[in-house]
CHARMM-style PDB file with segment names, atoms N, HN, CA, C and O in Angstrom:
ATOM      1  N   UNK     1       4.409  -9.052  -7.459  1.00  0.00      PROA
ATOM      2  CA  UNK     1       4.185  -8.417  -6.185  1.00  0.00      PROA
ATOM      3  C   UNK     1       4.464  -6.929  -6.320  1.00  0.00      PROA
ATOM      4  O   UNK     1       5.344  -6.505  -7.069  1.00  0.00      PROA
ATOM      5  N   UNK     2       3.695  -6.156  -5.578  1.00  0.00      PROA
ATOM      6  HN  UNK     2       2.980  -6.501  -4.970  1.00  0.00      PROA
ATOM      7  CA  UNK     2       3.929  -4.728  -5.579  1.00  0.00      PROA
ATOM      8  C   UNK     2       2.988  -3.983  -6.494  1.00  0.00      PROA
ATOM      9  O   UNK     2       1.874  -4.441  -6.750  1.00  0.00      PROA
ATOM     10  N   UNK     3       3.417  -2.852  -6.983  1.00  0.00      PROA
ATOM     11  HN  UNK     3       4.322  -2.481  -6.775  1.00  0.00      PROA
ATOM     12  CA  UNK     3       2.575  -1.966  -7.762  1.00  0.00      PROA
ATOM     13  C   UNK     3       2.896  -2.085  -9.246  1.00  0.00      PROA
ATOM     14  O   UNK     3       3.976  -1.689  -9.684  1.00  0.00      PROA
ATOM     15  N   UNK     4       1.960  -2.629 -10.022  1.00  0.00      PROA
ATOM     16  HN  UNK     4       1.082  -2.950  -9.667  1.00  0.00      PROA
ATOM     17  CA  UNK     4       2.158  -2.780 -11.463  1.00  0.00      PROA
ATOM     18  C   UNK     4       1.355  -1.786 -12.281  1.00  0.00      PROA
ATOM     19  O   UNK     4       1.227  -1.961 -13.493  1.00  0.00      PROA
ATOM     20  N   UNK     5       0.817  -0.762 -11.669  1.00  0.00      PROA
ATOM     21  HN  UNK     5       0.921  -0.620 -10.685  1.00  0.00      PROA
ATOM     22  CA  UNK     5       0.091   0.261 -12.404  1.00  0.00      PROA
ATOM     23  C   UNK     5      -1.359  -0.108 -12.665  1.00  0.00      PROA
ATOM     24  O   UNK     5      -1.896  -1.048 -12.079  1.00  0.00      PROA
ATOM     25  N   UNK     6      -1.983   0.656 -13.563  1.00  0.00      PROA
ATOM     26  HN  UNK     6      -1.546   1.419 -14.039  1.00  0.00      PROA
ATOM     27  CA  UNK     6      -3.417   0.534 -13.816  1.00  0.00      PROA
ATOM     28  C   UNK     6      -3.770  -0.415 -14.948  1.00  0.00      PROA
ATOM     29  O   UNK     6      -4.880  -0.947 -14.968  1.00  0.00      PROA
ATOM     30  N   UNK     7      -2.870  -0.645 -15.884  1.00  0.00      PROA
ATOM     31  HN  UNK     7      -1.969  -0.213 -15.868  1.00  0.00      PROA
ATOM     32  CA  UNK     7      -3.238  -1.373 -17.096  1.00  0.00      PROA
ATOM     33  C   UNK     7      -3.088  -2.883 -16.983  1.00  0.00      PROA
ATOM     34  O   UNK     7      -3.532  -3.611 -17.871  1.00  0.00      PROA
ATOM     35  N   UNK     8      -2.487  -3.358 -15.933  1.00  0.00      PROA
ATOM     36  HN  UNK     8      -2.127  -2.767 -15.211  1.00  0.00      PROA
ATOM     37  CA  UNK     8      -2.250  -4.789 -15.748  1.00  0.00      PROA
ATOM     38  C   UNK     8      -3.033  -5.239 -14.512  1.00  0.00      PROA
ATOM     39  O   UNK     8      -2.998  -4.560 -13.486  1.00  0.00      PROA
ATOM     40  N   UNK     9      -3.736  -6.370 -14.593  1.00  0.00      PROA
ATOM     41  HN  UNK     9      -3.764  -6.921 -15.427  1.00  0.00      PROA
ATOM     42  CA  UNK     9      -4.451  -6.855 -13.396  1.00  0.00      PROA
ATOM     43  C   UNK     9      -3.495  -7.082 -12.223  1.00  0.00      PROA
ATOM     44  O   UNK     9      -2.348  -7.491 -12.407  1.00  0.00      PROA
ATOM     45  N   UNK    10      -3.984  -6.812 -11.032  1.00  0.00      PROA
ATOM     46  HN  UNK    10      -4.916  -6.480 -10.883  1.00  0.00      PROA
ATOM     47  CA  UNK    10      -3.168  -7.015  -9.830  1.00  0.00      PROA
ATOM     48  C   UNK    10      -2.766  -8.479  -9.718  1.00  0.00      PROA
ATOM     49  O   UNK    10      -3.557  -9.380  -9.998  1.00  0.00      PROA
ATOM     50  N   UNK    11      -1.528  -8.698  -9.304  1.00  0.00      PROA
ATOM     51  HN  UNK    11      -0.886  -7.966  -9.076  1.00  0.00      PROA
ATOM     52  CA  UNK    11      -1.032 -10.074  -9.216  1.00  0.00      PROA
ATOM     53  C   UNK    11      -1.118 -10.632  -7.803  1.00  0.00      PROA
ATOM     54  O   UNK    11      -0.973 -11.838  -7.607  1.00  0.00      PROA
ATOM     55  N   UNK    12      -1.352  -9.770  -6.813  1.00  0.00      PROA
ATOM     56  HN  UNK    12      -1.470  -8.790  -6.973  1.00  0.00      PROA
ATOM     57  CA  UNK    12      -1.487 -10.240  -5.435  1.00  0.00      PROA
ATOM     58  C   UNK    12      -2.137  -9.151  -4.593  1.00  0.00      PROA
ATOM     59  O   UNK    12      -2.475  -8.081  -5.100  1.00  0.00      PROA
ATOM     60  N   UNK    13      -2.309  -9.427  -3.318  1.00  0.00      PROA
ATOM     61  HN  UNK    13      -2.034 -10.297  -2.906  1.00  0.00      PROA
ATOM     62  CA  UNK    13      -2.991  -8.479  -2.437  1.00  0.00      PROA
ATOM     63  C   UNK    13      -2.216  -7.179  -2.235  1.00  0.00      PROA
ATOM     64  O   UNK    13      -2.826  -6.121  -2.082  1.00  0.00      PROA
ATOM     65  N   UNK    14      -0.900  -7.236  -2.233  1.00  0.00      PROA
ATOM     66  HN  UNK    14      -0.405  -8.096  -2.357  1.00  0.00      PROA
ATOM     67  CA  UNK    14      -0.102  -6.018  -2.108  1.00  0.00      PROA
ATOM     68  C   UNK    14      -0.254  -5.154  -3.353  1.00  0.00      PROA
ATOM     69  O   UNK    14      -0.396  -3.936  -3.252  1.00  0.00      PROA
ATOM     70  N   UNK    15      -0.226  -5.768  -4.507  1.00  0.00      PROA
ATOM     71  HN  UNK    15      -0.111  -6.758  -4.589  1.00  0.00      PROA
ATOM     72  CA  UNK    15      -0.416  -5.052  -5.762  1.00  0.00      PROA
ATOM     73  C   UNK    15      -1.793  -4.391  -5.795  1.00  0.00      PROA
ATOM     74  O   UNK    15      -1.923  -3.258  -6.258  1.00  0.00      PROA
ATOM     75  N   UNK    16      -2.815  -5.086  -5.309  1.00  0.00      PROA
ATOM     76  HN  UNK    16      -2.709  -6.007  -4.933  1.00  0.00      PROA
ATOM     77  CA  UNK    16      -4.169  -4.531  -5.280  1.00  0.00      PROA
ATOM     78  C   UNK    16      -4.253  -3.359  -4.297  1.00  0.00      PROA
ATOM     79  O   UNK    16      -4.900  -2.356  -4.596  1.00  0.00      PROA
ATOM     80  N   UNK    17      -3.618  -3.469  -3.147  1.00  0.00      PROA
ATOM     81  HN  UNK    17      -3.093  -4.284  -2.904  1.00  0.00      PROA
ATOM     82  CA  UNK    17      -3.606  -2.365  -2.180  1.00  0.00      PROA
ATOM     83  C   UNK    17      -2.940  -1.134  -2.791  1.00  0.00      PROA
ATOM     84  O   UNK    17      -3.424  -0.014  -2.627  1.00  0.00      PROA
ATOM     85  N   UNK    18      -1.840  -1.345  -3.488  1.00  0.00      PROA
ATOM     86  HN  UNK    18      -1.447  -2.255  -3.621  1.00  0.00      PROA
ATOM     87  CA  UNK    18      -1.141  -0.235  -4.149  1.00  0.00      PROA
ATOM     88  C   UNK    18      -1.998   0.372  -5.257  1.00  0.00      PROA
ATOM     89  O   UNK    18      -2.015   1.590  -5.434  1.00  0.00      PROA
ATOM     90  N   UNK    19      -2.702  -0.466  -5.994  1.00  0.00      PROA
ATOM     91  HN  UNK    19      -2.689  -1.455  -5.850  1.00  0.00      PROA
ATOM     92  CA  UNK    19      -3.588   0.004  -7.059  1.00  0.00      PROA
ATOM     93  C   UNK    19      -4.634   0.971  -6.504  1.00  0.00      PROA
ATOM     94  O   UNK    19      -4.818   2.066  -7.035  1.00  0.00      PROA
ATOM     95  N   UNK    20      -5.315   0.561  -5.438  1.00  0.00      PROA
ATOM     96  HN  UNK    20      -5.166  -0.328  -5.006  1.00  0.00      PROA
ATOM     97  CA  UNK    20      -6.343   1.424  -4.849  1.00  0.00      PROA
ATOM     98  C   UNK    20      -5.740   2.699  -4.264  1.00  0.00      PROA
ATOM     99  O   UNK    20      -6.354   3.763  -4.333  1.00  0.00      PROA
ATOM    100  N   UNK    21      -4.556   2.599  -3.696  1.00  0.00      PROA
ATOM    101  HN  UNK    21      -4.056   1.734  -3.640  1.00  0.00      PROA
ATOM    102  CA  UNK    21      -3.900   3.794  -3.166  1.00  0.00      PROA
ATOM    103  C   UNK    21      -3.547   4.749  -4.301  1.00  0.00      PROA
ATOM    104  O   UNK    21      -3.750   5.957  -4.182  1.00  0.00      PROA
ATOM    105  N   UNK    22      -3.026   4.219  -5.387  1.00  0.00      PROA
ATOM    106  HN  UNK    22      -2.861   3.238  -5.484  1.00  0.00      PROA
ATOM    107  CA  UNK    22      -2.703   5.065  -6.537  1.00  0.00      PROA
ATOM    108  C   UNK    22      -3.940   5.765  -7.090  1.00  0.00      PROA
ATOM    109  O   UNK    22      -3.862   6.912  -7.529  1.00  0.00      PROA
ATOM    110  N   UNK    23      -5.080   5.079  -7.070  1.00  0.00      PROA
ATOM    111  HN  UNK    23      -5.144   4.147  -6.713  1.00  0.00      PROA
ATOM    112  CA  UNK    23      -6.314   5.672  -7.598  1.00  0.00      PROA
ATOM    113  C   UNK    23      -6.783   6.862  -6.773  1.00  0.00      PROA
ATOM    114  O   UNK    23      -7.327   7.816  -7.329  1.00  0.00      PROA
ATOM    115  N   UNK    24      -6.583   6.828  -5.459  1.00  0.00      PROA
ATOM    116  HN  UNK    24      -6.141   6.053  -5.008  1.00  0.00      PROA
ATOM    117  CA  UNK    24      -7.092   7.923  -4.628  1.00  0.00      PROA
ATOM    118  C   UNK    24      -6.023   8.960  -4.281  1.00  0.00      PROA
ATOM    119  O   UNK    24      -6.362  10.056  -3.833  1.00  0.00      PROA
ATOM    120  N   UNK    25      -4.758   8.644  -4.474  1.00  0.00      PROA
ATOM    121  HN  UNK    25      -4.482   7.754  -4.838  1.00  0.00      PROA
ATOM    122  CA  UNK    25      -3.668   9.557  -4.125  1.00  0.00      PROA
ATOM    123  C   UNK    25      -3.701  10.773  -5.048  1.00  0.00      PROA
ATOM    124  O   UNK    25      -3.718  10.630  -6.270  1.00  0.00      PROA
ATOM    125  N   UNK    26      -3.711  11.972  -4.457  1.00  0.00      PROA
ATOM    126  HN  UNK    26      -3.697  12.088  -3.464  1.00  0.00      PROA
ATOM    127  CA  UNK    26      -3.887  13.214  -5.212  1.00  0.00      PROA
ATOM    128  C   UNK    26      -2.586  13.963  -5.469  1.00  0.00      PROA
ATOM    129  O   UNK    26      -2.612  15.062  -6.022  1.00  0.00      PROA
ATOM    130  N   UNK    27      -1.477  13.406  -5.088  1.00  0.00      PROA
ATOM    131  HN  UNK    27      -1.455  12.513  -4.638  1.00  0.00      PROA
ATOM    132  CA  UNK    27      -0.195  14.089  -5.240  1.00  0.00      PROA
ATOM    133  C   UNK    27       0.399  14.408  -3.884  1.00  0.00      PROA
ATOM    134  O   UNK    27      -0.306  14.436  -2.875  1.00  0.00      PROA
ATOM    135  N   UNK    28       1.682  14.644  -3.868  1.00  0.00      PROA
ATOM    136  HN  UNK    28       2.255  14.620  -4.687  1.00  0.00      PROA
ATOM    137  CA  UNK    28       2.397  14.786  -2.603  1.00  0.00      PROA
ATOM    138  C   UNK    28       2.039  16.049  -1.827  1.00  0.00      PROA
ATOM    139  O   UNK    28       2.227  16.091  -0.612  1.00  0.00      PROA
ATOM    140  N   UNK    29       1.538  17.057  -2.485  1.00  0.00      PROA
ATOM    141  HN  UNK    29       1.386  17.023  -3.472  1.00  0.00      PROA
ATOM    142  CA  UNK    29       1.208  18.300  -1.781  1.00  0.00      PROA
ATOM    143  C   UNK    29      -0.261  18.378  -1.380  1.00  0.00      PROA
ATOM    144  O   UNK    29      -0.668  19.339  -0.727  1.00  0.00      PROA
ATOM    145  N   UNK    30      -1.058  17.391  -1.757  1.00  0.00      PROA
ATOM    146  HN  UNK    30      -0.728  16.610  -2.287  1.00  0.00      PROA
ATOM    147  CA  UNK    30      -2.496  17.388  -1.458  1.00  0.00      PROA
ATOM    148  C   UNK    30      -2.776  16.676  -0.133  1.00  0.00      PROA
ATOM    149  O   UNK    30      -1.907  16.019   0.441  1.00  0.00      PROA
ATOM    150  N   UNK    31      -4.012  16.830   0.329  1.00  0.00      PROA
ATOM    151  HN  UNK    31      -4.717  17.364  -0.137  1.00  0.00      PROA
ATOM    152  CA  UNK    31      -4.456  16.136   1.542  1.00  0.00      PROA
ATOM    153  C   UNK    31      -4.849  14.708   1.171  1.00  0.00      PROA
ATOM    154  O   UNK    31      -5.886  14.490   0.544  1.00  0.00      PROA
ATOM    155  N   UNK    32      -4.034  13.754   1.552  1.00  0.00      PROA
ATOM    156  HN  UNK    32      -3.192  13.932   2.061  1.00  0.00      PROA
ATOM    157  CA  UNK    32      -4.256  12.342   1.238  1.00  0.00      PROA
ATOM    158  C   UNK    32      -4.516  11.509   2.481  1.00  0.00      PROA
ATOM    159  O   UNK    32      -4.358  10.288   2.450  1.00  0.00      PROA
ATOM    160  N   UNK    33      -4.911  12.144   3.568  1.00  0.00      PROA
ATOM    161  HN  UNK    33      -5.039  13.136   3.593  1.00  0.00      PROA
ATOM    162  CA  UNK    33      -5.060  11.408   4.824  1.00  0.00      PROA
ATOM    163  C   UNK    33      -6.050  10.258   4.728  1.00  0.00      PROA
ATOM    164  O   UNK    33      -5.751   9.159   5.194  1.00  0.00      PROA
ATOM    165  N   UNK    34      -7.211  10.475   4.142  1.00  0.00      PROA
ATOM    166  HN  UNK    34      -7.454  11.368   3.763  1.00  0.00      PROA
ATOM    167  CA  UNK    34      -8.192   9.386   4.054  1.00  0.00      PROA
ATOM    168  C   UNK    34      -7.712   8.297   3.103  1.00  0.00      PROA
ATOM    169  O   UNK    34      -7.945   7.113   3.348  1.00  0.00      PROA
ATOM    170  N   UNK    35      -7.055   8.680   2.038  1.00  0.00      PROA
ATOM    171  HN  UNK    35      -6.866   9.642   1.838  1.00  0.00      PROA
ATOM    172  CA  UNK    35      -6.492   7.705   1.096  1.00  0.00      PROA
ATOM    173  C   UNK    35      -5.423   6.861   1.782  1.00  0.00      PROA
ATOM    174  O   UNK    35      -5.402   5.638   1.643  1.00  0.00      PROA
ATOM    175  N   UNK    36      -4.546   7.515   2.513  1.00  0.00      PROA
ATOM    176  HN  UNK    36      -4.563   8.508   2.626  1.00  0.00      PROA
ATOM    177  CA  UNK    36      -3.478   6.798   3.217  1.00  0.00      PROA
ATOM    178  C   UNK    36      -4.033   5.903   4.319  1.00  0.00      PROA
ATOM    179  O   UNK    36      -3.524   4.804   4.542  1.00  0.00      PROA
ATOM    180  N   UNK    37      -5.068   6.364   5.006  1.00  0.00      PROA
ATOM    181  HN  UNK    37      -5.481   7.257   4.825  1.00  0.00      PROA
ATOM    182  CA  UNK    37      -5.678   5.542   6.059  1.00  0.00      PROA
ATOM    183  C   UNK    37      -6.285   4.271   5.465  1.00  0.00      PROA
ATOM    184  O   UNK    37      -6.146   3.190   6.036  1.00  0.00      PROA
ATOM    185  N   UNK    38      -6.952   4.400   4.328  1.00  0.00      PROA
ATOM    186  HN  UNK    38      -7.065   5.278   3.864  1.00  0.00      PROA
ATOM    187  CA  UNK    38      -7.522   3.224   3.662  1.00  0.00      PROA
ATOM    188  C   UNK    38      -6.415   2.277   3.210  1.00  0.00      PROA
ATOM    189  O   UNK    38      -6.568   1.058   3.288  1.00  0.00      PROA
ATOM    190  N   UNK    39      -5.314   2.828   2.744  1.00  0.00      PROA
ATOM    191  HN  UNK    39      -5.189   3.818   2.682  1.00  0.00      PROA
ATOM    192  CA  UNK    39      -4.161   2.022   2.332  1.00  0.00      PROA
ATOM    193  C   UNK    39      -3.612   1.234   3.519  1.00  0.00      PROA
ATOM    194  O   UNK    39      -3.305   0.049   3.394  1.00  0.00      PROA
ATOM    195  N   UNK    40      -3.491   1.886   4.658  1.00  0.00      PROA
ATOM    196  HN  UNK    40      -3.741   2.849   4.760  1.00  0.00      PROA
ATOM    197  CA  UNK    40      -2.984   1.208   5.854  1.00  0.00      PROA
ATOM    198  C   UNK    40      -3.906   0.073   6.285  1.00  0.00      PROA
ATOM    199  O   UNK    40      -3.436  -0.971   6.737  1.00  0.00      PROA
ATOM    200  N   UNK    41      -5.202   0.269   6.150  1.00  0.00      PROA
ATOM    201  HN  UNK    41      -5.584   1.117   5.783  1.00  0.00      PROA
ATOM    202  CA  UNK    41      -6.154  -0.804   6.477  1.00  0.00      PROA
ATOM    203  C   UNK    41      -5.952  -1.986   5.539  1.00  0.00      PROA
ATOM    204  O   UNK    41      -5.978  -3.137   5.975  1.00  0.00      PROA
ATOM    205  N   UNK    42      -5.752  -1.708   4.257  1.00  0.00      PROA
ATOM    206  HN  UNK    42      -5.732  -0.772   3.903  1.00  0.00      PROA
ATOM    207  CA  UNK    42      -5.515  -2.794   3.298  1.00  0.00      PROA
ATOM    208  C   UNK    42      -4.181  -3.487   3.549  1.00  0.00      PROA
ATOM    209  O   UNK    42      -4.044  -4.684   3.297  1.00  0.00      PROA
ATOM    210  N   UNK    43      -3.206  -2.746   4.039  1.00  0.00      PROA
ATOM    211  HN  UNK    43      -3.317  -1.773   4.243  1.00  0.00      PROA
ATOM    212  CA  UNK    43      -1.885  -3.330   4.292  1.00  0.00      PROA
ATOM    213  C   UNK    43      -1.844  -4.181   5.556  1.00  0.00      PROA
ATOM    214  O   UNK    43      -0.999  -5.067   5.674  1.00  0.00      PROA
ATOM    215  N   UNK    44      -2.737  -3.926   6.493  1.00  0.00      PROA
ATOM    216  HN  UNK    44      -3.424  -3.205   6.397  1.00  0.00      PROA
ATOM    217  CA  UNK    44      -2.694  -4.610   7.784  1.00  0.00      PROA
ATOM    218  C   UNK    44      -2.681  -6.133   7.674  1.00  0.00      PROA
ATOM    219  O   UNK    44      -1.819  -6.762   8.288  1.00  0.00      PROA
ATOM    220  N   UNK    45      -3.593  -6.761   6.925  1.00  0.00      PROA
ATOM    221  HN  UNK    45      -4.294  -6.251   6.427  1.00  0.00      PROA
ATOM    222  CA  UNK    45      -3.527  -8.228   6.833  1.00  0.00      PROA
ATOM    223  C   UNK    45      -2.312  -8.724   6.063  1.00  0.00      PROA
ATOM    224  O   UNK    45      -1.845  -9.839   6.293  1.00  0.00      PROA
ATOM    225  N   UNK    46      -1.801  -7.915   5.162  1.00  0.00      PROA
ATOM    226  HN  UNK    46      -2.181  -7.009   4.975  1.00  0.00      PROA
ATOM    227  CA  UNK    46      -0.604  -8.309   4.407  1.00  0.00      PROA
ATOM    228  C   UNK    46       0.590  -8.365   5.348  1.00  0.00      PROA
ATOM    229  O   UNK    46       1.382  -9.307   5.305  1.00  0.00      PROA
ATOM    230  N   UNK    47       0.715  -7.351   6.199  1.00  0.00      PROA
ATOM    231  HN  UNK    47       0.072  -6.586   6.234  1.00  0.00      PROA
ATOM    232  CA  UNK    47       1.787  -7.335   7.196  1.00  0.00      PROA
ATOM    233  C   UNK    47       1.622  -8.505   8.160  1.00  0.00      PROA
ATOM    234  O   UNK    47       2.599  -9.166   8.512  1.00  0.00      PROA
ATOM    235  N   UNK    48       0.393  -8.759   8.584  1.00  0.00      PROA
ATOM    236  HN  UNK    48      -0.401  -8.222   8.298  1.00  0.00      PROA
ATOM    237  CA  UNK    48       0.137  -9.830   9.555  1.00  0.00      PROA
ATOM    238  C   UNK    48       0.448 -11.213   8.998  1.00  0.00      PROA
ATOM    239  O   UNK    48       0.833 -12.111   9.746  1.00  0.00      PROA
ATOM    240  N   UNK    49       0.287 -11.388   7.705  1.00  0.00      PROA
ATOM    241  HN  UNK    49      -0.026 -10.659   7.096  1.00  0.00      PROA
ATOM    242  CA  UNK    49       0.426 -12.715   7.103  1.00  0.00      PROA
ATOM    243  C   UNK    49       1.734 -12.948   6.359  1.00  0.00      PROA
ATOM    244  O   UNK    49       1.926 -14.011   5.768  1.00  0.00      PROA
ATOM    245  N   UNK    50       2.637 -11.972   6.379  1.00  0.00      PROA
ATOM    246  HN  UNK    50       2.481 -11.108   6.859  1.00  0.00      PROA
ATOM    247  CA  UNK    50       3.912 -12.111   5.676  1.00  0.00      PROA
ATOM    248  C   UNK    50       5.052 -11.690   6.596  1.00  0.00      PROA
ATOM    249  O   UNK    50       5.039 -10.588   7.146  1.00  0.00      PROA
ATOM    250  N   UNK    51       6.011 -12.546   6.758  1.00  0.00      PROA
ATOM    251  HN  UNK    51       6.021 -13.441   6.311  1.00  0.00      PROA
ATOM    252  CA  UNK    51       7.144 -12.275   7.647  1.00  0.00      PROA
ATOM    253  C   UNK    51       7.922 -11.050   7.171  1.00  0.00      PROA
ATOM    254  O   UNK    51       7.944 -10.734   5.981  1.00  0.00      PROA
ATOM    255  N   UNK    52       8.548 -10.379   8.109  1.00  0.00      PROA
ATOM    256  HN  UNK    52       8.530 -10.636   9.075  1.00  0.00      PROA
ATOM    257  CA  UNK    52       9.301  -9.168   7.797  1.00  0.00      PROA
ATOM    258  C   UNK    52      10.465  -9.446   6.850  1.00  0.00      PROA
ATOM    259  O   UNK    52      10.888  -8.556   6.113  1.00  0.00      PROA
ATOM    260  N   UNK    53      10.986 -10.671   6.863  1.00  0.00      PROA
ATOM    261  HN  UNK    53      10.642 -11.394   7.462  1.00  0.00      PROA
ATOM    262  CA  UNK    53      12.160 -10.978   6.047  1.00  0.00      PROA
ATOM    263  C   UNK    53      11.799 -11.545   4.676  1.00  0.00      PROA
ATOM    264  O   UNK    53      12.668 -12.064   3.975  1.00  0.00      PROA
ATOM    265  N   UNK    54      10.523 -11.452   4.285  1.00  0.00      PROA
ATOM    266  HN  UNK    54       9.817 -11.030   4.854  1.00  0.00      PROA
ATOM    267  CA  UNK    54      10.139 -11.788   2.917  1.00  0.00      PROA
ATOM    268  C   UNK    54      10.039 -10.492   2.123  1.00  0.00      PROA
ATOM    269  O   UNK    54       9.869  -9.420   2.703  1.00  0.00      PROA
ATOM    270  N   UNK    55      10.141 -10.583   0.823  1.00  0.00      PROA
ATOM    271  HN  UNK    55      10.279 -11.455   0.352  1.00  0.00      PROA
ATOM    272  CA  UNK    55      10.048  -9.380  -0.001  1.00  0.00      PROA
ATOM    273  C   UNK    55       8.707  -8.687   0.194  1.00  0.00      PROA
ATOM    274  O   UNK    55       8.653  -7.472   0.384  1.00  0.00      PROA
ATOM    275  N   UNK    56       7.639  -9.449   0.148  1.00  0.00      PROA
ATOM    276  HN  UNK    56       7.682 -10.436  -0.006  1.00  0.00      PROA
ATOM    277  CA  UNK    56       6.305  -8.864   0.309  1.00  0.00      PROA
ATOM    278  C   UNK    56       6.140  -8.246   1.692  1.00  0.00      PROA
ATOM    279  O   UNK    56       5.616  -7.140   1.819  1.00  0.00      PROA
ATOM    280  N   UNK    57       6.581  -8.946   2.720  1.00  0.00      PROA
ATOM    281  HN  UNK    57       7.007  -9.845   2.617  1.00  0.00      PROA
ATOM    282  CA  UNK    57       6.493  -8.418   4.071  1.00  0.00      PROA
ATOM    283  C   UNK    57       7.304  -7.149   4.248  1.00  0.00      PROA
ATOM    284  O   UNK    57       6.863  -6.211   4.913  1.00  0.00      PROA
ATOM    285  N   UNK    58       8.483  -7.118   3.658  1.00  0.00      PROA
ATOM    286  HN  UNK    58       8.840  -7.880   3.118  1.00  0.00      PROA
ATOM    287  CA  UNK    58       9.345  -5.937   3.763  1.00  0.00      PROA
ATOM    288  C   UNK    58       8.728  -4.736   3.050  1.00  0.00      PROA
ATOM    289  O   UNK    58       8.734  -3.628   3.585  1.00  0.00      PROA
ATOM    290  N   UNK    59       8.199  -4.948   1.849  1.00  0.00      PROA
ATOM    291  HN  UNK    59       8.194  -5.848   1.414  1.00  0.00      PROA
ATOM    292  CA  UNK    59       7.572  -3.850   1.112  1.00  0.00      PROA
ATOM    293  C   UNK    59       6.327  -3.339   1.832  1.00  0.00      PROA
ATOM    294  O   UNK    59       6.109  -2.130   1.916  1.00  0.00      PROA
ATOM    295  N   UNK    60       5.520  -4.244   2.344  1.00  0.00      PROA
ATOM    296  HN  UNK    60       5.697  -5.226   2.276  1.00  0.00      PROA
ATOM    297  CA  UNK    60       4.311  -3.829   3.060  1.00  0.00      PROA
ATOM    298  C   UNK    60       4.668  -3.031   4.308  1.00  0.00      PROA
ATOM    299  O   UNK    60       4.040  -2.012   4.596  1.00  0.00      PROA
ATOM    300  N   UNK    61       5.664  -3.484   5.042  1.00  0.00      PROA
ATOM    301  HN  UNK    61       6.174  -4.311   4.808  1.00  0.00      PROA
ATOM    302  CA  UNK    61       6.076  -2.766   6.253  1.00  0.00      PROA
ATOM    303  C   UNK    61       6.689  -1.407   5.918  1.00  0.00      PROA
ATOM    304  O   UNK    61       6.491  -0.441   6.655  1.00  0.00      PROA
ATOM    305  N   UNK    62       7.418  -1.327   4.830  1.00  0.00      PROA
ATOM    306  HN  UNK    62       7.579  -2.111   4.231  1.00  0.00      PROA
ATOM    307  CA  UNK    62       7.982  -0.041   4.407  1.00  0.00      PROA
ATOM    308  C   UNK    62       6.863   0.938   4.057  1.00  0.00      PROA
ATOM    309  O   UNK    62       6.937   2.117   4.403  1.00  0.00      PROA
ATOM    310  N   UNK    63       5.836   0.455   3.379  1.00  0.00      PROA
ATOM    311  HN  UNK    63       5.775  -0.503   3.099  1.00  0.00      PROA
ATOM    312  CA  UNK    63       4.701   1.316   3.038  1.00  0.00      PROA
ATOM    313  C   UNK    63       3.978   1.783   4.296  1.00  0.00      PROA
ATOM    314  O   UNK    63       3.581   2.945   4.389  1.00  0.00      PROA
ATOM    315  N   UNK    64       3.804   0.889   5.259  1.00  0.00      PROA
ATOM    316  HN  UNK    64       4.126  -0.055   5.183  1.00  0.00      PROA
ATOM    317  CA  UNK    64       3.175   1.271   6.529  1.00  0.00      PROA
ATOM    318  C   UNK    64       4.016   2.335   7.228  1.00  0.00      PROA
ATOM    319  O   UNK    64       3.480   3.332   7.712  1.00  0.00      PROA
ATOM    320  N   UNK    65       5.319   2.129   7.283  1.00  0.00      PROA
ATOM    321  HN  UNK    65       5.754   1.319   6.890  1.00  0.00      PROA
ATOM    322  CA  UNK    65       6.202   3.088   7.954  1.00  0.00      PROA
ATOM    323  C   UNK    65       6.124   4.463   7.297  1.00  0.00      PROA
ATOM    324  O   UNK    65       6.120   5.483   7.986  1.00  0.00      PROA
ATOM    325  N   UNK    66       6.064   4.494   5.980  1.00  0.00      PROA
ATOM    326  HN  UNK    66       6.068   3.665   5.420  1.00  0.00      PROA
ATOM    327  CA  UNK    66       6.006   5.767   5.270  1.00  0.00      PROA
ATOM    328  C   UNK    66       4.639   6.433   5.411  1.00  0.00      PROA
ATOM    329  O   UNK    66       4.546   7.577   5.858  1.00  0.00      PROA
ATOM    330  N   UNK    67       3.585   5.723   5.033  1.00  0.00      PROA
ATOM    331  HN  UNK    67       3.660   4.794   4.670  1.00  0.00      PROA
ATOM    332  CA  UNK    67       2.271   6.362   4.932  1.00  0.00      PROA
ATOM    333  C   UNK    67       1.573   6.547   6.270  1.00  0.00      PROA
ATOM    334  O   UNK    67       0.631   7.336   6.355  1.00  0.00      PROA
ATOM    335  N   UNK    68       1.998   5.853   7.312  1.00  0.00      PROA
ATOM    336  HN  UNK    68       2.763   5.213   7.242  1.00  0.00      PROA
ATOM    337  CA  UNK    68       1.388   6.078   8.624  1.00  0.00      PROA
ATOM    338  C   UNK    68       1.755   7.457   9.172  1.00  0.00      PROA
ATOM    339  O   UNK    68       1.108   7.949  10.096  1.00  0.00      PROA
ATOM    340  N   UNK    69       2.774   8.072   8.616  1.00  0.00      PROA
ATOM    341  HN  UNK    69       3.300   7.673   7.865  1.00  0.00      PROA
ATOM    342  CA  UNK    69       3.149   9.436   9.027  1.00  0.00      PROA
ATOM    343  C   UNK    69       2.231  10.485   8.417  1.00  0.00      PROA
ATOM    344  O   UNK    69       2.275  11.652   8.805  1.00  0.00      PROA
ATOM    345  N   UNK    70       1.398  10.075   7.461  1.00  0.00      PROA
ATOM    346  HN  UNK    70       1.363   9.127   7.145  1.00  0.00      PROA
ATOM    347  CA  UNK    70       0.579  11.031   6.709  1.00  0.00      PROA
ATOM    348  C   UNK    70      -0.910  10.693   6.764  1.00  0.00      PROA
ATOM    349  O   UNK    70      -1.596  10.705   5.742  1.00  0.00      PROA
ATOM    350  N   UNK    71      -1.402  10.389   7.970  1.00  0.00      PROA
ATOM    351  HN  UNK    71      -0.844  10.379   8.800  1.00  0.00      PROA
ATOM    352  CA  UNK    71      -2.843  10.145   8.141  1.00  0.00      PROA
ATOM    353  C   UNK    71      -3.431  11.159   9.109  1.00  0.00      PROA
ATOM    354  OT1 UNK    71      -4.629  11.124   9.387  1.00  0.00      PROA
TER     355      UNK     71
END
């Protein structure tokens, strides 16, 4: 679960969402609004289908909380 980088196939939907976000993310000082918006769309079903008290649900919600500030 989570982000395993580019060289290993994604192991779940959260890992795949992180993979696509990493591919479009241009760095912390760049304009990443469209990249972050696409990430939030990918995270939406993950949040909806995983309870907040699961590891996957907690990580997905943390990503939403962080990246929703930068769209």
